[in-house]
C-alpha positions as a Markdown table, in Angstrom:
| # | Residue | x | y | z |
|---|---|---|---|---|
| 1 | Met | -0.1 | 0.0 | -0.1 |
| 2 | Ser | 1.3 | 3.3 | -0.8 |
| 3 | His | 0.7 | 6.2 | 0.9 |
| 4 | Lys | -1.5 | 7.8 | -1.0 |
| 5 | Arg | -3.5 | 4.2 | -1.3 |
| 6 | Ile | -4.0 | 4.8 | 2.5 |
| 7 | Pro | -6.8 | 7.2 | 2.6 |
| 8 | Lys | -8.4 | 5.4 | -0.2 |
| 9 | Arg | -8.7 | 1.7 | 0.4 |
| 10 | Lys | -9.1 | 2.3 | 3.8 |
| 11 | Ala | -11.9 | 4.7 | 3.8 |
| 12 | Ala | -13.4 | 2.7 | 1.5 |
| 13 | Ile | -13.0 | -0.9 | 3.4 |
| 14 | Ala | -14.9 | 1.9 | 6.6 |
| 15 | Ala | -17.4 | 2.7 | 4.7 |
| 16 | Gly | -18.4 | -0.4 | 3.6 |
| 17 | Ser | -19.6 | -3.4 | 5.1 |
| 18 | Val | -17.4 | -6.6 | 6.7 |
| 19 | Ala | -16.3 | -8.8 | 4.3 |
| 20 | Ala | -17.9 | -12.4 | 5.8 |
| 21 | Leu | -14.9 | -14.4 | 6.4 |
| 22 | Gly | -16.5 | -18.4 | 5.6 |
| 23 | Ala | -14.0 | -20.6 | 8.0 |
| 24 | Ala | -13.3 | -19.3 | 10.9 |
| 25 | Ala | -16.2 | -20.7 | 12.3 |
| 26 | Leu | -15.0 | -23.9 | 11.9 |
| 27 | Leu | -11.6 | -22.6 | 13.0 |
| 28 | Leu | -13.4 | -21.6 | 16.4 |
| 29 | Pro | -16.2 | -23.3 | 16.8 |
| 30 | Asn | -16.9 | -22.6 | 20.3 |
| 31 | Ala | -16.1 | -18.5 | 19.9 |
| 32 | Asn | -19.9 | -18.1 | 19.0 |
| 33 | Ala | -21.4 | -20.1 | 21.8 |
| 34 | Ser | -24.7 | -18.0 | 23.6 |
| 35 | Gln | -24.1 | -17.2 | 27.3 |
| 36 | Thr | -27.4 | -19.0 | 29.3 |
| 37 | Asp | -28.3 | -19.2 | 33.0 |
| 38 | Ser | -29.6 | -22.7 | 33.8 |
| 39 | Gly | -29.8 | -21.7 | 37.5 |
| 40 | Asp | -27.2 | -21.1 | 40.3 |
| 41 | Ser | -25.9 | -24.4 | 40.8 |
| 42 | Thr | -25.5 | -25.0 | 37.1 |
| 43 | Pro | -22.7 | -23.7 | 35.3 |
| 44 | Arg | -22.8 | -21.4 | 32.6 |
| 45 | Thr | -21.6 | -21.3 | 29.0 |
| 46 | Phe | -19.8 | -18.1 | 28.3 |
| 47 | Lys | -18.3 | -16.9 | 24.7 |
| 48 | Ser | -14.4 | -17.5 | 25.6 |
| 49 | Ala | -14.3 | -13.1 | 25.3 |
| 50 | Asp | -16.5 | -12.3 | 27.9 |
| 51 | Val | -15.3 | -14.1 | 30.8 |
| 52 | Ser | -12.4 | -11.7 | 31.7 |
| 53 | Asp | -14.7 | -9.0 | 33.5 |
| 54 | Leu | -16.4 | -12.2 | 35.4 |
| 55 | Ala | -13.1 | -13.4 | 36.6 |
| 56 | Ser | -11.7 | -10.0 | 37.5 |
| 57 | Gln | -15.3 | -9.1 | 39.6 |
| 58 | Leu | -14.8 | -13.1 | 41.3 |
| 59 | Ala | -11.2 | -12.1 | 42.3 |
| 60 | Ser | -12.2 | -8.7 | 43.8 |
| 61 | Gln | -14.7 | -10.2 | 45.9 |
| 62 | Leu | -13.4 | -13.5 | 46.6 |
| 63 | Gly | -9.7 | -11.8 | 48.0 |
| 64 | Asp | -7.2 | -14.2 | 49.2 |
| 65 | Ala | -9.4 | -17.5 | 48.3 |
| 66 | Phe | -9.1 | -16.3 | 44.9 |
| 67 | Ala | -6.0 | -18.6 | 42.9 |
| 68 | Gly | -6.5 | -17.9 | 39.5 |
| 69 | Ser | -9.0 | -18.8 | 36.3 |
| 70 | Tyr | -9.1 | -20.4 | 33.1 |
| 71 | Tyr | -11.9 | -20.7 | 30.5 |
| 72 | Asn | -12.8 | -24.4 | 29.1 |
| 73 | Ala | -13.3 | -24.3 | 25.6 |
| 74 | Asp | -14.4 | -27.4 | 25.6 |
| 75 | Lys | -17.4 | -26.9 | 27.9 |
| 76 | Gln | -17.7 | -22.9 | 27.3 |
| 77 | Gln | -17.2 | -22.2 | 31.1 |
| 78 | Leu | -15.3 | -20.5 | 33.3 |
| 79 | Val | -13.0 | -22.0 | 35.8 |
| 80 | Ile | -12.0 | -20.6 | 39.0 |
| 81 | Asn | -9.0 | -21.7 | 41.4 |
| 82 | Val | -9.9 | -21.6 | 45.0 |
| 83 | Val | -8.1 | -22.4 | 48.2 |
| 84 | Gly | -9.6 | -23.7 | 51.1 |
| 85 | Asp | -13.2 | -25.5 | 51.4 |
| 86 | Asp | -15.1 | -22.2 | 52.3 |
| 87 | Ser | -18.4 | -23.1 | 51.4 |
| 88 | Asn | -19.6 | -19.6 | 51.1 |
| 89 | Val | -16.3 | -19.2 | 48.7 |
| 90 | Ile | -18.0 | -22.3 | 46.8 |
| 91 | Asn | -21.5 | -21.4 | 46.9 |
| 92 | Gln | -20.4 | -17.2 | 46.0 |
| 93 | Ile | -18.5 | -19.3 | 42.6 |
| 94 | Arg | -21.2 | -21.3 | 41.7 |
| 95 | Lys | -24.0 | -18.6 | 42.2 |
| 96 | Ala | -21.9 | -16.3 | 39.2 |
| 97 | Gly | -22.6 | -19.5 | 36.8 |
| 98 | Ala | -18.6 | -20.5 | 37.3 |
| 99 | Val | -16.8 | -23.8 | 38.2 |
| 100 | Pro | -15.0 | -24.1 | 41.0 |
| 101 | Asn | -11.7 | -25.8 | 41.2 |
| 102 | Gln | -9.9 | -26.0 | 44.9 |
| 103 | Val | -6.3 | -25.8 | 44.4 |
| 104 | Gln | -3.0 | -26.3 | 46.2 |
| 105 | Asn | -1.1 | -22.6 | 45.7 |
| 106 | Ser | -2.8 | -19.6 | 46.1 |
| 107 | Thr | -2.2 | -16.6 | 44.3 |
| 108 | Ser | 0.4 | -14.7 | 46.8 |
| 109 | Thr | 2.5 | -18.2 | 46.5 |
| 110 | Leu | 2.8 | -18.3 | 43.1 |
| 111 | Gln | 3.9 | -14.9 | 43.0 |
| 112 | Ala | 6.6 | -15.3 | 45.6 |
| 113 | Ala | 7.7 | -17.9 | 43.4 |
| 114 | Ala | 7.9 | -15.9 | 40.3 |
| 115 | Lys | 10.0 | -13.3 | 42.0 |
| 116 | Thr | 12.4 | -16.1 | 43.6 |
| 117 | Leu | 12.6 | -16.7 | 39.6 |
| 118 | Lys | 13.1 | -13.2 | 38.5 |
| 119 | Thr | 15.8 | -12.9 | 41.5 |
| 120 | Asp | 17.5 | -16.0 | 40.7 |
| 121 | Ala | 16.9 | -17.3 | 37.5 |
| 122 | Thr | 16.2 | -14.1 | 34.8 |
| 123 | Ile | 18.8 | -16.1 | 32.1 |
| 124 | Pro | 18.7 | -15.1 | 28.6 |
| 125 | Gly | 16.4 | -17.7 | 27.1 |
| 126 | Thr | 13.8 | -18.1 | 30.0 |
| 127 | Ala | 10.4 | -17.6 | 29.8 |
| 128 | Trp | 8.0 | -18.4 | 32.6 |
| 129 | Ala | 4.5 | -17.5 | 33.8 |
| 130 | Val | 1.6 | -18.8 | 35.5 |
| 131 | Asp | -1.0 | -21.7 | 34.3 |
| 132 | Pro | -3.8 | -22.0 | 36.4 |
| 133 | Lys | -4.8 | -25.4 | 34.9 |
| 134 | Thr | -2.4 | -26.6 | 36.6 |
| 135 | Asn | -2.0 | -24.0 | 39.4 |
| 136 | Glu | 1.7 | -23.6 | 38.8 |
| 137 | Ile | 4.8 | -21.9 | 37.7 |
| 138 | Arg | 5.7 | -22.8 | 33.5 |
| 139 | Val | 8.8 | -22.3 | 33.3 |
| 140 | Thr | 10.7 | -22.7 | 29.9 |
| 141 | Ala | 13.7 | -23.1 | 28.7 |
| 142 | Asp | 15.2 | -22.6 | 24.8 |
| 143 | Ser | 18.4 | -24.6 | 23.4 |
| 144 | Thr | 20.6 | -21.8 | 24.3 |
| 145 | Val | 20.2 | -23.1 | 28.0 |
| 146 | Lys | 23.2 | -25.3 | 28.6 |
| 147 | Gly | 25.7 | -26.3 | 31.5 |
| 148 | Thr | 25.6 | -24.1 | 34.3 |
| 149 | Lys | 22.2 | -22.0 | 33.1 |
| 150 | Trp | 20.5 | -25.0 | 33.2 |
| 151 | Asp | 21.6 | -26.5 | 36.8 |
| 152 | Thr | 20.6 | -22.4 | 38.0 |
| 153 | Leu | 17.2 | -22.8 | 36.6 |
| 154 | Thr | 16.6 | -26.5 | 37.8 |
| 155 | Ser | 17.2 | -25.5 | 41.2 |
| 156 | Thr | 16.2 | -22.7 | 41.1 |
| 157 | Val | 12.2 | -24.4 | 40.5 |
| 158 | Lys | 13.4 | -26.9 | 42.4 |
| 159 | Ser | 13.9 | -24.8 | 45.5 |
| 160 | Leu | 10.6 | -23.6 | 45.0 |
| 161 | Gly | 9.2 | -26.6 | 46.4 |
| 162 | Ser | 6.7 | -29.4 | 45.7 |
| 163 | Gly | 3.8 | -28.8 | 42.6 |
| 164 | Val | 5.2 | -25.0 | 43.0 |
| 165 | Ala | 6.8 | -24.9 | 39.1 |
| 166 | Thr | 7.9 | -26.7 | 36.0 |
| 167 | Val | 10.2 | -26.8 | 33.9 |
| 168 | Lys | 10.8 | -28.1 | 30.2 |
| 169 | Lys | 13.4 | -27.5 | 27.7 |
| 170 | Ser | 12.0 | -26.0 | 23.8 |
| 171 | Ala | 14.4 | -26.8 | 21.0 |
| 172 | Gly | 14.2 | -23.3 | 19.5 |
| 173 | Thr | 15.4 | -20.0 | 20.8 |
| 174 | Phe | 13.4 | -17.3 | 22.0 |
| 175 | Lys | 13.9 | -14.1 | 20.0 |
| 176 | Thr | 11.8 | -11.6 | 18.4 |
| 177 | Phe | 10.2 | -12.1 | 15.2 |
| 178 | Val | 10.2 | -9.3 | 12.9 |
| 179 | Ser | 9.0 | -8.8 | 9.6 |
| 180 | Gly | 5.4 | -7.9 | 8.5 |
| 181 | Gly | 1.6 | -8.3 | 8.3 |
| 182 | Asp | 0.5 | -4.8 | 6.6 |
| 183 | Ala | 4.3 | -4.5 | 6.2 |
| 184 | Ile | 6.2 | -1.7 | 7.6 |
| 185 | Phe | 10.0 | -1.1 | 6.8 |
| 186 | Gly | 12.7 | 1.2 | 8.8 |
| 187 | Gly | 15.8 | 1.2 | 9.4 |
| 188 | Gly | 16.5 | -1.8 | 7.5 |
| 189 | Ala | 13.7 | -3.6 | 9.5 |
| 190 | Arg | 10.4 | -5.1 | 8.2 |
| 191 | Cys | 7.9 | -5.0 | 11.0 |
| 192 | Ser | 3.8 | -5.7 | 10.5 |
| 193 | Leu | 1.1 | -2.9 | 11.8 |
| 194 | Gly | -0.8 | -4.3 | 14.6 |
| 195 | Phe | -3.4 | -2.1 | 15.0 |
| 196 | Asn | -4.8 | 1.0 | 14.0 |
| 197 | Val | -5.7 | 3.6 | 16.9 |
| 198 | Thr | -5.8 | 7.4 | 17.4 |
| 199 | Ala | -3.5 | 8.9 | 19.3 |
| 200 | Gly | -4.2 | 11.3 | 22.7 |
| 201 | Asp | -4.0 | 14.1 | 20.4 |
| 202 | Gly | -6.3 | 13.1 | 18.0 |
| 203 | Ser | -3.8 | 12.5 | 15.6 |
| 204 | Pro | -4.4 | 8.9 | 13.4 |
| 205 | Ala | -1.4 | 6.0 | 14.4 |
| 206 | Phe | -0.8 | 2.4 | 14.8 |
| 207 | Leu | 0.6 | 0.2 | 17.4 |
| 208 | Thr | 3.4 | -2.3 | 16.8 |
| 209 | Ala | 6.0 | -4.1 | 18.6 |
| 210 | Gly | 8.3 | -1.7 | 20.9 |
| 211 | His | 11.6 | -4.0 | 19.9 |
| 212 | Cys | 10.1 | -2.4 | 16.3 |
| 213 | Gly | 9.8 | 1.0 | 17.4 |
| 214 | Val | 13.5 | 0.7 | 19.2 |
| 215 | Ala | 15.0 | -0.4 | 15.6 |
| 216 | Ala | 13.5 | 2.8 | 13.5 |
| 217 | Ala | 12.6 | 6.2 | 14.0 |
| 218 | Ala | 10.7 | 6.6 | 10.7 |
| 219 | Trp | 8.4 | 4.2 | 8.9 |
| 220 | Ser | 7.3 | 3.3 | 5.4 |
| 221 | Asp | 4.7 | 0.9 | 3.5 |
| 222 | Ser | 7.2 | 0.0 | 0.9 |
| 223 | Gln | 10.5 | -1.8 | 0.9 |
| 224 | Asp | 12.8 | 1.5 | 0.6 |
| 225 | Gly | 10.0 | 3.6 | 0.4 |
| 226 | Gln | 9.4 | 7.0 | 1.7 |
| 227 | Pro | 8.3 | 7.4 | 5.7 |
| 228 | Ile | 4.9 | 7.6 | 6.4 |
| 229 | Ala | 4.8 | 7.3 | 9.9 |
| 230 | Thr | 6.9 | 8.5 | 12.7 |
| 231 | Val | 7.8 | 6.7 | 16.0 |
| 232 | Asp | 6.0 | 8.4 | 18.9 |
| 233 | Gln | 6.9 | 6.5 | 21.9 |
| 234 | Ala | 8.1 | 2.7 | 22.5 |
| 235 | Thr | 9.1 | 0.6 | 25.3 |
| 236 | Phe | 11.4 | -3.1 | 24.8 |
| 237 | Pro | 12.9 | -4.0 | 26.9 |
| 238 | Gly | 11.3 | -3.9 | 30.1 |
| 239 | Glu | 7.5 | -3.6 | 31.4 |
| 240 | Gly | 6.2 | -4.0 | 27.8 |
| 241 | Asp | 7.0 | -4.9 | 23.9 |
| 242 | Phe | 5.0 | -1.7 | 22.6 |
| 243 | Ser | 4.9 | 1.2 | 20.7 |
| 244 | Leu | 3.3 | 4.1 | 19.2 |
| 245 | Val | 3.9 | 5.2 | 15.7 |
| 246 | Lys | 1.8 | 8.6 | 14.1 |
| 247 | Tyr | 1.0 | 9.0 | 10.6 |
| 248 | Asp | 2.6 | 11.6 | 9.2 |
| 249 | Asp | -0.3 | 12.8 | 7.0 |
| 250 | Pro | -3.1 | 13.7 | 9.3 |
| 251 | Asn | -5.8 | 13.0 | 7.2 |
| 252 | Thr | -4.8 | 9.1 | 7.1 |
| 253 | Gln | -7.8 | 7.3 | 7.7 |
| 254 | Ala | -7.0 | 4.1 | 10.2 |
| 255 | Pro | -10.0 | 2.0 | 10.6 |
| 256 | Ser | -10.9 | -0.8 | 12.9 |
| 257 | Glu | -9.8 | -3.7 | 11.2 |
| 258 | Val | -7.5 | -6.9 | 10.3 |
| 259 | Asn | -6.9 | -7.5 | 6.6 |
| 260 | Val | -6.8 | -11.7 | 6.6 |
| 261 | Gly | -6.4 | -11.8 | 3.4 |
| 262 | Asn | -7.9 | -12.4 | -0.3 |
| 263 | Gly | -10.0 | -9.0 | 0.4 |
| 264 | Gln | -11.5 | -10.2 | 3.6 |
| 265 | Thr | -11.4 | -7.8 | 6.7 |
| 266 | Val | -11.8 | -8.7 | 10.6 |
| 267 | Gln | -13.8 | -5.9 | 12.1 |
| 268 | Ile | -12.1 | -4.6 | 15.4 |
| 269 | Ser | -14.7 | -3.4 | 17.7 |
| 270 | Gln | -12.8 | -3.3 | 21.2 |
| 271 | Ala | -9.9 | -4.1 | 23.1 |
| 272 | Ala | -10.0 | -6.9 | 25.8 |
| 273 | Glu | -8.0 | -8.9 | 28.1 |
| 274 | Ala | -6.8 | -12.5 | 27.6 |
| 275 | Thr | -7.9 | -15.2 | 29.7 |
| 276 | Val | -6.1 | -18.8 | 29.4 |
| 277 | Gly | -7.8 | -21.0 | 27.9 |
| 278 | Gln | -9.2 | -18.3 | 25.3 |
| 279 | Gln | -8.8 | -19.3 | 21.7 |
| 280 | Val | -7.6 | -16.7 | 19.2 |
| 281 | Leu | -6.1 | -16.1 | 16.1 |
| 282 | Arg | -2.5 | -14.4 | 14.6 |
| 283 | Met | -2.2 | -12.6 | 11.7 |
| 284 | Gly | 1.3 | -12.6 | 10.0 |
| 285 | Ser | 3.3 | -11.7 | 6.9 |
| 286 | Thr | 5.3 | -14.6 | 7.3 |
| 287 | Thr | 3.0 | -17.4 | 8.2 |
| 288 | Gly | -0.1 | -15.8 | 7.4 |
| 289 | Leu | -3.3 | -17.0 | 9.9 |
| 290 | Asn | -2.7 | -19.1 | 12.7 |
| 291 | Asp | -5.1 | -20.0 | 15.7 |
| 292 | Gly | -4.5 | -21.5 | 18.8 |
| 293 | Asn | -5.0 | -20.8 | 22.8 |
| 294 | Val | -3.8 | -18.5 | 25.5 |
| 295 | Thr | -1.7 | -20.3 | 28.0 |
| 296 | Gly | -0.3 | -18.1 | 30.5 |
| 297 | Leu | -0.7 | -14.2 | 31.4 |
| 298 | Asp | 1.7 | -11.8 | 33.0 |
| 299 | Ala | 5.0 | -14.1 | 31.7 |
| 300 | Thr | 8.6 | -13.1 | 31.7 |
| 301 | Val | 10.8 | -13.6 | 28.7 |
| 302 | Asn | 14.2 | -13.0 | 29.1 |
| 303 | Tyr | 14.7 | -12.4 | 25.2 |
| 304 | Pro | 18.9 | -12.0 | 24.5 |
| 305 | Glu | 18.2 | -7.7 | 24.1 |
| 306 | Gly | 16.9 | -8.1 | 27.8 |
| 307 | Thr | 13.8 | -8.6 | 29.9 |
| 308 | Val | 10.3 | -8.5 | 29.2 |
| 309 | Thr | 7.4 | -8.7 | 31.5 |
| 310 | Gly | 3.7 | -8.5 | 31.4 |
| 311 | Leu | 3.0 | -10.6 | 28.0 |
| 312 | Ile | 0.4 | -12.9 | 27.0 |
| 313 | Gln | 1.8 | -16.8 | 26.5 |
| 314 | Thr | 0.3 | -18.8 | 23.8 |
| 315 | Asp | 0.6 | -21.6 | 21.5 |
| 316 | Val | -0.2 | -19.8 | 18.7 |
| 317 | Cys | 3.0 | -20.9 | 15.8 |
| 318 | Ala | 4.9 | -17.8 | 14.9 |
| 319 | Glu | 7.7 | -17.0 | 12.9 |
| 320 | Pro | 10.3 | -14.0 | 11.7 |
| 321 | Gly | 8.4 | -11.7 | 10.1 |
| 322 | Asp | 5.4 | -11.5 | 12.4 |
| 323 | Ser | 6.5 | -8.9 | 14.8 |
| 324 | Gly | 3.8 | -6.0 | 16.0 |
| 325 | Gly | 1.3 | -8.0 | 14.3 |
| 326 | Ser | -2.3 | -8.8 | 15.6 |
| 327 | Leu | -3.4 | -11.2 | 17.7 |
| 328 | Phe | -7.6 | -11.1 | 17.8 |
| 329 | Thr | -10.6 | -12.9 | 18.7 |
| 330 | Gln | -13.1 | -14.3 | 15.6 |
| 331 | Asp | -15.2 | -11.9 | 17.1 |
| 332 | Gly | -13.3 | -9.0 | 16.5 |
| 333 | Ser | -11.8 | -8.2 | 20.1 |
| 334 | Ala | -8.1 | -6.7 | 20.1 |
| 335 | Ile | -5.9 | -8.9 | 22.2 |
| 336 | Gly | -1.8 | -8.6 | 21.5 |
| 337 | Leu | 1.3 | -7.7 | 19.7 |
| 338 | Thr | 3.3 | -10.3 | 18.3 |
| 339 | Ser | 6.3 | -9.7 | 20.6 |
| 340 | Gly | 8.8 | -13.4 | 20.6 |
| 341 | Gly | 9.0 | -17.2 | 21.1 |
| 342 | Ser | 10.8 | -19.8 | 19.6 |
| 343 | Gly | 9.9 | -22.8 | 17.5 |
| 344 | Asp | 8.0 | -22.3 | 14.0 |
| 345 | Cys | 4.9 | -23.0 | 12.6 |
| 346 | Thr | 6.0 | -26.6 | 11.8 |
| 347 | Val | 6.7 | -27.9 | 14.9 |
| 348 | Gly | 5.4 | -25.6 | 17.0 |
| 349 | Gly | 7.1 | -23.7 | 20.1 |
| 350 | Glu | 6.0 | -20.8 | 22.6 |
| 351 | Thr | 5.2 | -17.4 | 21.9 |
| 352 | Phe | 4.4 | -14.0 | 23.5 |
| 353 | Phe | 2.4 | -11.0 | 22.7 |
| 354 | Gln | 2.5 | -7.6 | 24.2 |
| 355 | Pro | -1.7 | -6.9 | 25.8 |
| 356 | Val | -3.3 | -4.4 | 23.3 |
| 357 | Thr | -5.4 | -3.0 | 26.8 |
| 358 | Thr | -1.9 | -2.2 | 28.5 |
| 359 | Ala | -0.4 | -0.2 | 25.5 |
| 360 | Leu | -3.5 | 1.3 | 24.5 |
| 361 | Glu | -3.3 | 3.1 | 28.4 |
| 362 | Ala | 0.5 | 3.2 | 28.4 |
| 363 | Val | 0.4 | 5.1 | 25.4 |
| 364 | Gly | -3.1 | 7.3 | 25.9 |
| 365 | Ala | -4.3 | 6.0 | 23.0 |
| 366 | Thr | -7.9 | 4.7 | 21.4 |
| 367 | Leu | -8.3 | 1.5 | 19.5 |
| 368 | Gly | -9.4 | 2.5 | 15.6 |
| 369 | Ala | -10.7 | 5.7 | 14.4 |
| 370 | Gly | -11.9 | 8.3 | 16.3 |
| 371 | Gly | -14.8 | 7.0 | 18.4 |
| 372 | Ala | -13.8 | 3.3 | 18.2 |
| 373 | Ala | -13.7 | 1.8 | 21.4 |
| 374 | Gly | -10.4 | 2.1 | 23.1 |
| 375 | Ala | -8.9 | -0.2 | 25.7 |
| 376 | Gly | -11.2 | -1.4 | 27.8 |
| 377 | Asp | -14.4 | 0.2 | 26.0 |
| 378 | Glu | -17.4 | -2.4 | 25.4 |
| 379 | Ser | -19.7 | -0.4 | 24.5 |
| 380 | Ala | -19.0 | -1.0 | 21.0 |
| 381 | Ala | -20.9 | -4.1 | 19.9 |
| 382 | Pro | -19.0 | -6.2 | 17.7 |
| 383 | Gly | -20.4 | -6.6 | 13.9 |
| 384 | Asp | -20.4 | -9.1 | 11.7 |
| 385 | Glu | -18.8 | -12.8 | 13.3 |
| 386 | Ala | -15.8 | -13.1 | 12.3 |
| 387 | Thr | -15.2 | -16.1 | 10.3 |
| 388 | Asp | -11.8 | -17.8 | 9.3 |
| 389 | Pro | -10.3 | -16.1 | 6.5 |
| 390 | Ala | -9.7 | -19.5 | 5.9 |
| 391 | Gly | -7.1 | -20.9 | 5.8 |
| 392 | Glu | -5.8 | -18.4 | 3.9 |
| 393 | Ala | -2.1 | -18.9 | 5.7 |
| 394 | Thr | 0.0 | -19.9 | 3.2 |
| 395 | Asp | 3.6 | -21.3 | 3.4 |
| 396 | Pro | 6.0 | -18.4 | 4.4 |
| 397 | Ala | 8.0 | -18.4 | 1.1 |
| 398 | Gly | 11.0 | -18.7 | 3.9 |
| 399 | Glu | 12.4 | -15.2 | 3.3 |
| 400 | Ala | 12.0 | -14.0 | 6.9 |
| 401 | Thr | 15.7 | -14.4 | 8.9 |
| 402 | Asp | 16.4 | -14.8 | 12.7 |
| 403 | Pro | 17.2 | -10.9 | 14.0 |
| 404 | Ala | 21.1 | -11.1 | 15.2 |
| 405 | Gly | 21.9 | -7.7 | 16.3 |
| 406 | Glu | 20.9 | -6.0 | 19.1 |
| 407 | Ala | 17.5 | -3.6 | 19.1 |
| 408 | Thr | 18.4 | 0.5 | 18.8 |
| 409 | Asp | 17.7 | 3.9 | 20.5 |
| 410 | Pro | 14.7 | 5.2 | 17.9 |
| 411 | Ala | 16.5 | 7.9 | 17.4 |
| 412 | Asp | 19.6 | 5.9 | 16.3 |
| 413 | Gln | 18.2 | 4.8 | 12.6 |
| 414 | Ser | 20.8 | 2.5 | 12.1 |
| 415 | Gly | 18.5 | -0.4 | 13.2 |
| 416 | Gly | 21.0 | -2.7 | 15.2 |
| 417 | Gly | 18.3 | -5.8 | 16.4 |
| 418 | Ala | 16.5 | -5.7 | 13.1 |
| 419 | Glu | 18.2 | -8.2 | 10.9 |
| 420 | Gln | 14.9 | -9.0 | 8.9 |
| 421 | Ser | 14.8 | -11.2 | 5.9 |
| 422 | Gly | 13.4 | -9.1 | 2.8 |
| 423 | Asn | 10.5 | -9.7 | 0.3 |
| 424 | Asp | 12.3 | -8.6 | -2.5 |
| 425 | Gly | 10.8 | -5.3 | -2.9 |
| 426 | Ala | 7.0 | -6.4 | -2.2 |
| 427 | Asp | 4.2 | -3.8 | -1.6 |
| 428 | Gln | 3.4 | -5.5 | 1.7 |
| 429 | Ser | 1.0 | -2.5 | 3.6 |
| 430 | Gly | -2.1 | -2.3 | 2.4 |
| 431 | Asn | -3.7 | -3.7 | -0.8 |
| 432 | Ala | -5.5 | -6.8 | -1.0 |
| 433 | Gly | -3.7 | -9.5 | -3.6 |
| 434 | Ala | -0.1 | -7.5 | -3.1 |
| 435 | Asp | 2.8 | -10.0 | -2.1 |
| 436 | Gln | 3.6 | -10.3 | 1.2 |
| 437 | Ser | 6.1 | -13.3 | 2.1 |
| 438 | Gly | 4.1 | -15.5 | 0.2 |
| 439 | Asn | 0.9 | -14.7 | 2.0 |
| 440 | Asp | -2.0 | -14.7 | -1.2 |
| 441 | Gly | -2.7 | -10.8 | -0.1 |
| 442 | Ala | -2.7 | -10.8 | 3.7 |
| 443 | Asp | -1.3 | -7.6 | 3.6 |
| 444 | Asp | -2.8 | -6.6 | 7.7 |
| 445 | Gly | -1.8 | -8.1 | 10.8 |
| 446 | Ser | 1.4 | -9.0 | 12.6 |
| 447 | Gly | 4.5 | -8.9 | 12.2 |
| 448 | Leu | 7.7 | -10.4 | 13.4 |
| 449 | Val | 10.5 | -8.0 | 12.2 |
| 450 | Ser | 13.0 | -9.5 | 9.4 |
| 451 | Ser | 15.7 | -8.0 | 7.1 |
| 452 | Asn | 15.0 | -6.4 | 4.1 |
């Protein structure tokens, strides 16, 4: 998409109805289940996007007895972990329509364990997050954690006590994924536009990964093209991986949507919190559309560039070229921005995402064009149910490579940290049908950084 084509294409899509995406109903068969109430003692069924608010309410009401929650997608139920056998607590959970699950570890126990891991085992190539399904901290070490590093990690996990944490090896290497969905180019890096937003001053902008924002200050919508947007804020590493990038043309139309290929789009109507067990979709320029489940929250990842906290962990595959792009639900909720992970879309792996709600709050932006729902704004009802753009995720062209360098300050446009395999001049940013790393025109979504 050239700069001139942004307003034209986006405005046309915003004015029209959202394209029906035929296959997502098959991909996520439970996402449209209606919520029912069969009585105080009978568990209710929920859409996956509807459980986070109820879980938060119960967490506040139950206090120290609350020990996490997750979504049972098979039964479409919200499960609430509780410590102890207080009948009042159990009844309160059942009255709310959720399922009580008595567990060993309290929230404070798991939080204390996470602090110990941070103090004693912050080793590049490791990550951890609470798994409410097992009521443990799940620790993962990539292929670079060997010898004394592995010994330190396993001894720290053992010191936490029985049943508090588990550790496993990952075949891949934790890294940021740089390339693009709606591809953007800057300083030798290629990333993806995640979600269009309106900045606090009313100007059009978009969110992408923070490691993209520190790799280059100015971004173009075509390889070797003129910059169309400038980084306003960027966080990476540290408490998140997100950046706000403002369009240079204040008249740019920036509707709230994700292009999933073949001229099909998913309208994004709100930003929502992730829930463990929730089914999600990820769009990326290298690997196209992929689906999976949220497996952990408030994850800590120790990348080579530094530690990043507060991330969402999933089992959705990703590869270099998908950084910065969109994690969303079938019914149009923005969930996250692709950060990094290990593995690929052949063998699978672990992936991590910046929560959109946190990013919006931090940069002072609202989702979509002016008037669209922002962080935590549930007022905008989802539009047509997004269906799986159907399997239009095609085999990546294999052009994206592992970013090797360290991410640099936005003011330094040398682009170190952004080794990003290129697409040989392919126009990837906004035209349905444009060649984008072999994704059949999937030009809007996530992007792990790769070199040009």
